[in-house]
N, C-alpha and C positions, 0 to 999 in steps of 0.2 A: 689264708693266712696262715703257718705255721711259720714258726724256731725254736730253734735251737739251745743251745748255749752248752760253746765248748769249755774247754781247762786247756785254751792257750788263747798265747797273749797275746797284743802287739805285738810286739818286738820278736813272738819268734816270725814272725810275718817277713820275708823276702824288703826289700825296698823297692822292685821292679815287683807289683800283681800281674803281670800277664801274662806270663803262663799260668796262674789259675785260673786266669777267667778262663784261659784257654783249655785247661781241662773242664769246669763246666761245660761248656757250651761243648763241645765235646761228648761230653758222657748227656746233659741230656739235649734229647730232639728242642728245636723252641724255632718259633717264629712260620712261615706259611708263605708257604712256594704254587705253583701251578693252579693259582684256585684251588690247592684245598687235592688235589688229585695223585693219581700217582707221580711215584718221587716226590714230594710236597715230603721237603725239607724240617714240612714241622710234625714227621709225625712215625714215626722206625716201620727202616726196612726187614728190617729182622727183630720180630719183637722175640728179649731175654728171657731166657727159661722164666723167672724171675716173675718181670711183668705176665708174663699168661700161667702161669701159678693164680697171681691175686685174680685172672680174669675168671680163673675158674669157676671165684668161690662170685665170684658176679654177675659171668653168664646164662645160670638156672633161671637167678632171679628174672632179667632185663629177657629174657628166651615171649617166658610167660608171658609179660606185657606186648612181643612184639604180637602174639596169637592175638590175642587183639584189636590190635595197630596196631597192623601190618605196612603202612605206612613210614611207618618209624622209617624202618631201617633200610637205612642208603649205602652199608659201612661204617667206615673213621669211629671203629669204636678201641678194640681193644687194644690196634698202634698206633690210640691216642694216649692210653695208659701211661702215665710217667713221662705223658708230655708236659709244655710248659706254654706253648702257647704263647699269644701278638699284643698287640698293644699296652692296657696298662698295666699289663704279668711281668716280675723280675724274679729271677733267682742272682740274694748281695750277699755279701762274707759283709759282713758288719761290726762294732765296736763299740761299746758301752762306756757307760763314766771311769768306768774299773779299768779301757784298754783286753778286758777280755772280748775271747771271738764270737761274737756264734754268724750262724748262716738262719738265711729268712726267703721261702718265695711265696708267692702270689699267681694265682691258678688255679682253678672250680671243672668242672665235670664240660670240659675241651666241646666240641663240635656234640656230645650224642649233649649233653647235655641242652645248649643252646637249643637241636632240633627237637626234641622235648618240648619249650616249655613255648618255641614257634609255634606247633601242635597239636595244643592244646587247648590258646587263644581261639586259633579259626572252630575247632571244634567249640569251644565254646561259643564265639560271634555265634556259627551252628544252630546250637543251642537254643536262641537267644526269638531269632526265625523261626522253628519249627514249633513253641511254643506261645508264637505271635508276644513276646514281651520287647517295650518299646526301650530305647534306650535314651537318653541324651545324646550322648556319644559312646560307637562299634568298641571304643575301647573297654567298654568297663563291662567286659559281657561274662560273666559268672557260672560258677556251678556247684547246684544250689546243695548243703552236704543229703545226703543218705540217696540221692542220686546215683548209678551206673560209672557213670563218668568221672562226678565226681572224686567218687574211693579209685576210680584207675590217674585221678593226675597224681594224690596225695597219694600213690603210690611209685609214678612214672617218676615225682616230687624228688619223694626217699630214697625212691635208689639212686637216679642223680649225684646228691650230698651224700653216696655210700663212693662212690665210683670217685666224687671228687676227692672226697676224702685221702685214697686208697691209694691217687693219684702223684697228693699232697707229699703220703709218703714212700711212693717212690722215688719218687725227684729226690725228698730228702736224704735218704739212702744212697741215689749215685750221685748227689754231691757229694759230700760225706765222704764214700769210696775216692771221688773224680780225684779229693784236694789230698786224701792218705796215698795216693796211689803218683801224685804229683811229681815227687822227690822235693817238694815246694816247702814242706816243715815235719818239723820233728812228730811222730807216734803220736793220736793225742785221740781223748772222750769227744764223746759230742752229747752223753745224755744226763745232765747233766741240770738244765731242765729245758723242758723244750713245749711250749704250746703249740698249738691247731684249733682253728678258732673260723666256721661259713658268716660270711657277711650277704646272700645273696639266697635267702632260707626261708622256707615252713615246719613254728614248729607250733608242737599244741605245749602247753600253758593255760597256772591259771592266776588273770590280776582279777582287781575286785568281786571274789570272790563268783570269777563267772567261768567258767573252763570255757577256750577262747583258741582260737585258730591263729601266730601272730605270725605278723609275713615281715622278717624287717632284707629290706631294701636298701643296700649300704650301711646297714649296719652293722655291729656285732651284739650280744645276746653280753651284758655289764648283770649279772646281780652281786651280790654281795660276794665276796672271796673271787667269782671267776677272771683267769688273767682272758687278758686279752691281746689284739697285734695292731698298731695304730700308725699305719703308715704315709709318712712325707714321701713328695717324687724322687725323686732321685736327683740325687745333690742334696738332699734333704736329711733331715733329722726323723725319727721315726719308735713309736714307745710301746714300750710291754708295762700293757697298763693290769689295774686290781680293778674291780666291777662294785660301786656302792650300792645298787640293789636299787638305784632311785621309781619309788612306782609307779610316780607318773612321767616317767619314758618309756614305763612298761620294762623294767631293766636292759634296757641296753643302751648305746652308748657310736659316735658315730662308728665310720670302718677308716676314715682317710680323710686326706685330704681336697681332694675336690675336682674336680677341673675350673679353673675359671676364667677358659673361655673353651672355645670349639676346637679341633685338631685340626680347621679349617684356620683357621684364625689364627690360634698359632702358629703353623708353617708362616701362615703372610708377615706376620708382627716382629717375630725373629730369624737369624738368622747364623750362619754357623760358627759365627764367631760368639755370639750371645751362650750359643749354646757351648761351647767350649768354654765359655769364661764360666757360665754357670757351676760348668759338673769338673772344676780344678780340681785335683787331687785324689777322682777316683776314677778307678778303670773301667771305663765303660765304652760303649760304641761315641764316639763323635764321628758318625757322619748325615746327610742328613734327611735322612729315613726314620731318624728318632725323632726330632724336629717337635712336634705333636708330639712328646712326651718329655718335653724340657725344663725342672722345674718352675720356670715362672708362667707354665700354662694349668699352676694346678694353686691351690690356697695357697697361702702360709699358713701352716701345719700346726707353727708357735701359736695361732689367731684360731685355730679350729681347737687347738689342747684346750686355751683356756676359757673358751663359747662353752666347753667339756665340763671345768670342774669340780662339780656335784656329783659327773658321774661316774668321772674313773679317778682312783689314785693312778701317780704315776711311780715305776714299780721302777726301771730301764730305762737310755735316752741313748740312742743306737743313731750310726755313723754309719751309714755306706762305706765302703771304700777300694770296693769292686762292687755292680751290676751288669746282671744280666738281658739281658731286653733279645724278647726277638721280633 
């Protein structure tokens, strides 16, 4: 997640936000076509110079990982840097409680990160078989610290987290430039407050007097004073929060609302008319292909926030006025 506060106010926005959404959609590849192969609209066909420059900083470590694990090399890495993806990934223009404009986005390490995760899960399963370790479920496969595969996995995870961070930084640059150049708003600054946080990641931390590896899946670090982002669904509120450093939660909080039902169930239960009603007032896609992301497919964000009031305090409440989905 990444959010940036601007010096724009709601009164600076046009009455019709369609052109702003269009400008963002043109600036950031999103979605997925052709099964992710040649011509995929969710990847760059011609990578911008700025993105190539950032990839140049990431590439040496990536090449070192491939040297030991060549099966990971299936393309789709540099052409995904600075792109949104699909599913619950989004780019939004939001207003806070004082009508200040924010840009917010959600995306991660894209295809290359997913590929690394899937690959090392299989490596761990094979290690269990190799060392005759019988598990109650094969999904509990693990690497022992100090082994070569443990070190390789941690390096790959840390690289993917860096890729994800650069991916969000580039997208935010592209969003800010697109809105600036759209001619729809006055010149503005977008550096007033920026928040960037992971929610599926591994980190070395110290808890209860022990040095440990913490895996946060769908969770955000919330040490005392840590700034974070807890988004709702499209059409719901999102929150900029400050961590309280709750030790019993390992200084963590939730990443967002979380799904209330599967994508299949959402498509079965809700109609296009339902989706249009639930996203009224938001400039966004209102077609059948995004019904699985409709607000009622997610848990009520207000209930989620109430359940973690001992973990974070709310600093800003955001409501989206533009939402771009893949």
